[in-house]
N, C-alpha and C positions, 0 to 999 in steps of 0.2 A: 718274887719279882714277876710283874705282869708281862704277858706276851705283847710284842709290838703290834700296833694297829695295822690290820691288813687292808690295804687299799684295794687289792684285787677282790677280796671278799665283799667289800663295800660296793665295788663296781658291779659284781655279779648280782648282789641283792637289789640294787637300783634297776638294773637291766631286767631282771625277772619280774619285779613289781610293775615296771612300766609296760612290759609285754602283756601281763595279765590284765592291766587296765585297758589295753586296746580292745581285748575281747569282751570287756564289760559293756561295750557299746556296739550293738549289732549293726548300726549304721556304717561302721567302719568296714565291715565285711561286704555290705551291700554296695557301698560306693567304690571300694577298691577292686572287687572281683566281679560282682553281679552286673553292674552297669557296663564295664568294659566288655564282658562276654556278650551282653545284649547288643552292644554296638558292633562288635566283631561279627556276630551272626547276621545283623541287618546289612551292614555295608559290605561284608564279605560275600553276601549273596548276589551283589551286583556283578554279574559276570563281565569280564573284560575280553573274552575270546569271541571269535566270530565276526563277520563283516558288519559294517554299519548299514542298516536297512532303512530306506526312505519310505515312510508311510504316506501313501497318497489315496485319494478317492476319485472315483469316476462320476462325472455328472450324469444325471438321469437321461439326458439327450445324447450322450456319447455313442458314436458308432463303434461297436466292439467287434465287427466282422472285418478285421483288417490285420495286416502283418505286424503293424506297430503294437497294437494291443496284445497280440499273442506273444510278441517279444518281451513286453513289459511283464506279463504274467510269468514268463519263464525265467526272468532275470532274478538272480539271487539277492541283488541289492535293493530290489523294489518289493514292497509289500502293499498290495491293493486292499484297502479297507472297504468292506461291504456295508451299506446302510440301507435299511428299509424305510427309514424316516429321514427326509431331507432336512428337517429342522435340526435333528441330532447331528447330521453331517456339517451343517453350517455352524453349529455351536463349537464343534471340535475344530473347525476351520479357523474360526475367529480366535480361539484360544491358542492357536499354534500347534495343536496336536496333529495336524496334517501338514506335510511339507507343501502340498499343492493339491488342487482339484484339476483333473485333466478332462479336456473336451476334444474329441476327435470327430470332425465332420467332413463329409464329402464336399468337394468344392467344384461342382460341375461348371464348365465354362471358364474356370479360373486358370491361372498360370501353372498351378500344381493340383493334382487330383484330390489331396486332403489338406485341410487346415487344422493345425494342432494348437489348441488354446491351453495355456497354463495359468491358472488363477492362484495367487498366493497373497498373503497378508504380511504386514510388517512384523507380526508375531512369529512368523515362520523362521526368522533369523537366517543363520548360515545354512540351514537344512535345504532351503530352496535352491541355493547356489550349488550345493553338492548334487541335488537331484537333477538340476539342469545339465550338469556335466554328464551324468549318467544317461539322460535322455538324448543329448547330442551324440553320444557315442553309439547308442542303439540306432539312431536315425542314420548316422554315417555308415554303419554296417549294412543297413537296409538299402541305402542308396547305392552302395558299391555292388550289392548283390543284384539290384535291378539293372544297373548299367552294364553288368556282365564283366566286370573287371576280374580277370583270372590270373594276372601276373603281378603279384604284390612285389613292392620294392623292399619291404622290410619284413623280417621274420623274428618273432619274439621267442627266445629260448630261455624258459624259466630254469632257475637253479635254486633249489631249496636246501637250506642249511638247517639241520635239526638242532635246536637249542632248548634249554630249559624254559618251559612256559612260565611267563610272569603273570600270575593270576591276581585278582583284586585283593585276595586275602594276604598276599605277600606285601602289599602296600599298606593295607588297613591295620593289620595286627601290630607292627612296630609302632604305628601312630597311637594305637590304643594303649600300648605299654607306657608310652610317654605321657599320655593323658592321665592314666591311673596313677603313675608315680608322682606327677606334678601336683595334682590336687590333693590326693590322699596324704602325701608327705607334708605339704604346706599346712593343710587343715590340722593334721594330727600333731605336728610339732608345735605350731603356733598356739593352739588351744591348750595343749598339755603344759607347755612351759609357762604360759600366762596364768593358767589355773594354779600351778604349783607356786608361782610367785605371789599371787593374790591371797592364797591360803597360808602364806608364810612358811610353806614347806621348804622352799629354797633357802630362806633365811635360817631355818633350823639346820639344814644341811650345811650351810656355810659356816655355822657356829660349831659344827662337828669336825672331827679330824679328817673327814673325807675331802680330798682335794677338789677344786673346781672342775678341773679337766675330767676327773672321773665321774662327776655328776652329769656333765654334758655328754660324755661318752656313754653312760648308762642309759640316759633318755634316748640318745640318738641310736644306740645299738639295737634297742628294742624295736624302734620304728624301722630301722634298716632291715632287720631280720624279718619283720612282718611283710614289708614290701617285697623282699626277695622271694618269699613264699608266693605272693601274688604273681610276680613275674614268671616263676616256674610254672604255676598253674595255668596262666594264660598262654604261655608258649606251648605247653603240652596239649592243652585243649585245642588250640589252633592247629597243631600238627596232626593229631590223631582224629579230630572231628572234621576239620575243614582242609586238611592236606596242606598246611602251611609249610613252606620250604625251609628245611634246615640242611644246608649244603653238606656239612660234615657231622651231622647227627649230634651226639652228646658233646663233642668238642665245640660245636657252634652254640649250643645252649650255655656252656660255661663262659664262652666269650661274651654272649649277650648279658649274662649275669654280672660279669666284671664291668661291662659298660654301664649297667644299671647302678652298680655300687658307686661308680664315679659320679653319676648324675645325682644320686641320693645325697652324697656329701655336699654337693653344691646347694641342693634344695634345703638341706638341714640348716645351712647358714642363713638362707633367705627366710625360712620359717622363724628362726630365732630373732632375726632383725624385726620382723613384723610383731612378734610377741613383746619385744622390748620397747617399741616406739608408740604403741597404742595405749590409750588411757582406759579403755573398756573393751570387753570381748566382742561387743557389737561392731567394733571397727575392724576386727580381723578379717571377716569375710569380704569387706570392701577392698582392703589392700590385696588380698589373695586374688580376687576377681580382676582387679586392675592389672596385676602381674600375669595372671594365668590365662584369661580369656583371649587377649590379643594373640598370645602364643598358640592357643588351641586353634584359632582361626587362620593364623598366618604361618604356621610351622609345618605344614604338610601332614596334619593329623588325619584329616578326612579327604583332602584332595591335594594334588600337586601344587607347589608354589608357582609353577610355570604358567598357571592361569592368570597370574597377576601381572600388571604392567612392570616394565623393567625396573623403574625406580623403586617400586614397592618390593620387588624381589631382593634388592640390595638390603633393605631393612630386614626382610625375612631371614636372610642368610647370616645375620649377626645374632639372632635370637638363640638362646641355649637349647630350647626344645627342638628347633630345626636341626641343630648339629647332632643332638641325641637321636632323632628320628633317622637322619641320613646315615649315621654310623650303624644303627641297628639294622637298617635295610641292607647296607653293604655286607655286614657280617652274616646275616641270615640267608639272603638270596645270592649275593655274589660270592660268598664263601671267603671273604677277606678276613685277615686277622685283625684283632683290635689294634695292633701296632701299625697296620696299614691305614688306619683312620686317624693319622697324625693331625690333619687339618682340623677335624671335628674336636679332637681332644685338646688341641691347642686353643681353640676359641673357648671351649668350656673351661680351660685352665685360667684364661684371662678373666672370665666371669667369676671363677672361684676366688681368685686373688682379690678382686674388687669387693666381692661380697664379704669375705672374711676381714678385710681391712675395715669395712663399715661396721661389721659385727663387733669387732674389738672396741670400737668407739661408743657404740650405743647399747651394748648388752647390760641389762639391769638384773640384779639379783633380789632387789627389794621393791 
């Protein structure tokens, strides 16, 4: 009497074969790990600490022997750019690389001893407004000193609270995790499943005693395991190389891995949908880019969604990658538990239900 067919052994065989197939393509390693590491190093290098400094230039005719110029030089918010070539200064000025060009001239016979000219262009944007506030504050201090005001009405008493510093890497790395998971999973699942279907491998699987669910689980588990390796590598690289914040150490890493698994199951369904509705593999990148690139730009991957108008922020907040990025930042920097991210998980759950309902209707084996 023959032994009963083992579904678990079949599942393990499919998972192992699919996992080996991933490493047969070096581009998977490059796209999943190398690209995110490069982005992390580039964007993580943009420091977020320190005051905003206004870069200004002084015109060649400016009078620099006065208290205002000395105060500007000593001010930590102002950086005076020196130019030996006036043409180079004008080029930077027109490009918006300078907040303003300052001219200080004596004004003999006028109502005030000095005339302060501030030249700026439309390319200066909001920088000139911020600089004007700083300049007005410096002038006010000088005027008070000249008038001899010695009895101030207000006293500023600073109170500093020491908190965990939020660095640029704490924002960038969770976004790059989402970027890596999104595109690597979609490309990997969609092309793999489409290729197996076109080569009639799935048809042969379907004719065998292996159940459908075990075939899908085997293909999905290999991609899941591969992506989790990427997630752990990126987290550890960010923590030890760029001081990425992990509030509770190893426990935080495990919470981030669990959140990644949840997102991966959602993307697994999306990838299977794309592989089932296309007629040729050349259409797969188009669908993935249509789904992925808006999220990459609108989900807080490289910059906060608060920079967008309010109406666009409403759209951003329903995207699955936005919820994943928000949850990962809460877990890593704020030290929250995955169960505290109920809003993000709830929105992802809605997406998952919709995706798998569609998948059941469109999934093709032949």
